[in-house]
C-alpha positions as CSV (number, residue, x, y, z in Angstrom):
1,M,78.9,-3.1,-207.6
2,R,79.2,-6.7,-206.1
3,L,76.3,-7.8,-208.2
4,N,77.8,-6.4,-211.2
5,I,81.1,-8.5,-210.6
6,L,79.3,-11.6,-209.8
7,E,77.5,-11.2,-213.2
8,W,81.0,-10.5,-215.1
9,L,82.6,-13.2,-213.4
10,R,79.7,-15.7,-214.3
11,S,79.9,-14.5,-217.9
12,K,83.7,-15.6,-217.9
13,G,83.0,-19.2,-216.4
14,Y,84.5,-18.5,-212.6
15,A,83.5,-19.6,-209.5
16,Y,83.6,-17.4,-206.6
17,T,83.2,-17.0,-202.9
18,W,83.8,-14.8,-200.2
19,N,84.8,-16.2,-197.3
20,V,88.3,-17.1,-197.6
21,K,91.7,-16.1,-196.7
22,L,94.3,-15.2,-199.5
23,G,97.7,-14.0,-198.1
24,G,96.4,-13.6,-194.6
25,R,93.6,-11.3,-195.6
26,V,90.1,-12.0,-196.8
27,P,89.2,-10.1,-200.2
28,D,85.6,-9.0,-201.0
29,I,85.6,-11.8,-203.6
30,A,87.8,-14.7,-204.8
31,A,87.0,-15.9,-208.0
32,F,88.6,-19.2,-209.8
33,D,88.5,-21.3,-212.9
34,G,90.8,-24.2,-213.1
35,S,93.9,-22.9,-212.9
36,R,93.8,-19.4,-211.4
37,I,92.5,-17.5,-208.8
38,L,91.6,-13.7,-208.8
39,A,91.0,-11.5,-205.9
40,F,88.9,-8.4,-205.6
41,E,88.9,-5.5,-203.4
42,F,85.8,-2.9,-203.6
43,K,85.9,0.4,-202.8
44,K,83.7,3.2,-202.7
45,R,86.3,6.2,-202.9
46,A,89.3,6.9,-205.0
47,S,90.9,8.1,-202.0
48,E,91.0,4.7,-200.5
49,M,93.3,3.7,-203.2
50,N,96.7,3.5,-201.0
51,T,94.6,1.0,-198.8
52,A,93.2,-0.7,-201.5
53,V,96.6,-1.6,-203.0
54,G,98.2,-2.9,-199.8
55,Q,95.3,-5.0,-199.1
56,C,95.8,-6.4,-203.0
57,L,99.4,-7.1,-202.4
58,S,98.4,-9.5,-199.7
59,Y,96.0,-11.2,-201.8
60,M,98.6,-11.5,-204.7
61,Q,101.1,-13.8,-202.2
62,E,98.7,-16.8,-203.1
63,A,96.1,-15.2,-206.0
64,N,97.5,-15.1,-209.8
65,A,95.8,-11.5,-210.1
66,A,94.1,-8.8,-207.9
67,Y,91.8,-6.3,-209.0
68,V,90.4,-2.6,-207.0
69,V,86.6,-2.3,-208.2
70,L,85.6,1.3,-208.0
71,P,82.4,3.3,-209.1
72,A,82.8,4.3,-212.3
73,A,82.7,8.3,-211.2
74,E,85.3,7.5,-208.8
75,A,87.5,5.6,-211.1
76,R,87.5,8.6,-213.1
77,K,89.1,10.5,-210.0
78,V,92.2,8.2,-209.4
79,S,95.2,10.2,-209.7
80,G,98.2,9.5,-212.2
81,R,100.6,8.6,-209.3
82,A,97.9,5.9,-208.3
83,M,97.6,4.6,-211.5
84,A,101.3,4.3,-211.7
85,L,101.4,2.6,-208.4
86,L,98.8,0.0,-209.7
87,R,100.3,-0.8,-212.9
88,K,104.1,-0.9,-211.0
89,N,102.4,-3.8,-208.7
90,G,100.5,-5.1,-211.5
91,I,97.1,-4.7,-209.6
92,G,94.2,-4.4,-211.9
93,L,91.2,-1.3,-211.6
94,L,87.8,-2.2,-212.6
95,S,85.2,0.5,-213.1
96,V,81.9,-0.4,-212.3
97,G,78.6,1.8,-213.9
98,D,76.4,1.0,-217.0
99,G,79.1,-1.7,-217.8
100,I,82.6,-2.8,-216.2
101,K,85.3,-1.3,-217.5
102,E,89.0,-2.7,-217.1
103,V,90.5,0.7,-216.6
104,S,94.1,-1.0,-215.9
105,A,94.7,-4.6,-216.7
106,A,96.2,-6.6,-213.9
107,A,99.4,-9.1,-214.4
108,M,98.9,-12.4,-214.4
109,S,101.3,-14.6,-212.4
110,G,102.0,-18.2,-213.5
111,R,101.6,-19.5,-210.1
112,K,100.4,-23.3,-210.1
113,N,97.5,-22.8,-207.7
114,E,95.6,-26.2,-208.5
115,R,96.0,-27.5,-205.0
116,L,94.4,-24.4,-203.6
117,I,91.7,-24.3,-206.2
118,E,90.7,-27.6,-205.2
119,M,90.3,-26.1,-201.4
120,L,88.2,-23.5,-202.8
121,K,85.7,-25.4,-204.8
122,P,83.9,-26.6,-201.6
123,K,83.4,-23.0,-200.9
124,A,82.0,-22.0,-204.3
125,V,78.6,-19.9,-204.1
126,A,76.1,-22.1,-206.0
127,D,75.3,-20.1,-209.0
128,A,78.8,-20.3,-210.6
129,P,79.1,-21.9,-213.6
130,F,82.4,-23.3,-213.0
131,M,81.6,-25.0,-209.8
132,Q,77.8,-25.4,-209.7
133,R,76.8,-26.9,-206.7
134,S,73.9,-29.3,-206.9
135,E,70.8,-28.8,-204.4
136,E,71.6,-31.9,-202.6
137,A,75.2,-31.2,-202.3
138,T,74.1,-27.7,-200.8
139,R,71.6,-29.4,-198.4
140,K,74.3,-32.0,-197.4
141,R,76.6,-29.3,-196.2
142,V,73.8,-27.4,-194.3
143,K,73.4,-30.6,-192.6
144,E,77.0,-31.1,-191.9
145,V,77.5,-27.6,-190.3
146,L,74.3,-28.0,-188.2
147,A,75.9,-31.2,-187.1
148,E,79.1,-29.4,-186.1
149,H,77.2,-27.0,-184.3
150,P,74.9,-28.5,-181.9
151,E,74.8,-25.3,-179.8
152,G,72.9,-23.6,-183.3
153,V,74.0,-21.5,-185.9
154,T,72.3,-18.2,-187.0
155,M,71.3,-17.6,-190.6
156,L,74.1,-15.2,-191.4
157,R,76.9,-17.6,-189.9
158,L,75.4,-20.5,-191.2
159,A,75.7,-19.1,-194.9
160,G,79.3,-18.2,-194.3
161,L,80.1,-21.7,-193.1
162,V,78.4,-23.5,-195.9
163,G,80.0,-21.1,-198.5
164,V,76.5,-19.6,-200.3
165,H,74.8,-16.3,-200.3
166,R,72.7,-15.6,-197.4
167,H,69.7,-15.9,-199.8
168,T,70.6,-18.8,-201.1
169,V,71.1,-20.8,-197.3
170,T,67.6,-19.0,-196.4
171,K,65.8,-20.9,-199.2
172,Y,67.5,-24.2,-198.2
173,V,66.7,-23.6,-194.7
174,Y,63.0,-22.7,-195.0
175,Q,62.7,-25.9,-197.5
176,M,64.4,-27.9,-194.9
177,V,62.2,-26.9,-192.0
178,G,59.4,-27.5,-194.0
179,S,60.6,-31.3,-194.6
180,G,61.4,-31.7,-191.2
181,E,65.0,-31.9,-191.5
182,I,66.3,-28.9,-189.3
183,Y,64.3,-26.3,-187.3
184,Q,64.5,-23.1,-185.9
185,R,64.2,-21.2,-182.5
186,D,63.9,-17.7,-181.3
187,V,67.1,-17.1,-178.7
188,G,66.8,-13.4,-177.7
189,V,67.3,-11.4,-180.9
190,A,68.9,-14.3,-182.8
191,K,66.9,-17.2,-184.7
192,L,69.2,-20.4,-184.4
193,C,68.9,-23.3,-186.6
194,Y,69.4,-26.8,-185.8
195,L,69.8,-30.3,-186.7
196,K,66.1,-31.7,-186.0
197,D,67.0,-35.4,-185.8
198,R,69.9,-34.8,-183.1
199,L,69.2,-33.3,-179.4
200,A,70.0,-29.7,-179.4
201,A,72.3,-28.5,-176.7
202,E,70.9,-26.0,-174.5
203,V,72.4,-22.7,-175.9
204,K,74.7,-21.5,-173.7
205,P,75.2,-17.7,-173.1
206,G,78.7,-17.8,-174.0
207,E,78.4,-19.8,-177.1
208,L,75.6,-17.6,-178.2
209,M,77.5,-14.3,-177.9
210,R,80.6,-15.7,-179.6
211,G,78.3,-16.6,-182.7
212,M,77.1,-12.8,-182.4
213,K,80.3,-11.4,-182.0
214,D,81.6,-13.5,-185.0
215,E,78.7,-12.0,-187.3
216,A,79.5,-8.6,-186.1
217,A,83.1,-8.8,-187.0
218,A,82.2,-10.1,-190.4
219,S,79.7,-7.1,-191.2
220,E,82.4,-4.6,-190.0
221,A,84.8,-6.2,-191.9
222,K,83.0,-6.1,-195.1
223,A,82.0,-2.4,-194.4
224,G,85.4,-1.6,-193.8
225,G,86.4,-3.1,-197.4
226,G,83.9,-0.7,-199.2
227,S,81.8,-3.9,-200.2
């Protein structure tokens, strides 16, 4: 479902990311253009609608609109009561199947979000048309993150800190390893990335475990969100 929504957002000119908080919670996708922010909450089952509504209400404290996203087969199972709850709170419902159908429109608030959008821009995923991050800018950000973490950063955590998809950061890491800018080494089951032009600090067990726990928590959060 995520890829379908990302393609849909690209076609509408939205930039997007998935590692930011809105209203104290992290939506599965936060999308934005020059003046609006949209939040998307993915669920696998119609029975999760009450939870999704609560999450979307949190996002709407800062976002201009919020949507629940369901597989088409599950969207058809949403009860009349749940639909009324969505409409009452101005939350949209998107059905993802062969295409994307807006089952229920989201109410778009007129909240001025220019300042928050400026904060989101550096986190935009590189392939979004509204805020395409150049290859040079992405490589620069990778180096900045590694400079901030001399203890080493795993690939998944690096992607989150840079604000790009894991596949995207993997591509740049391999390029930069080849060019001699950064290097990797295996520490237990983890593959850590370092800046090559700095003396890498010895990896402390506590630091490594903290990074691994951060990744585990992020993975559990995504799984719990139905993404």
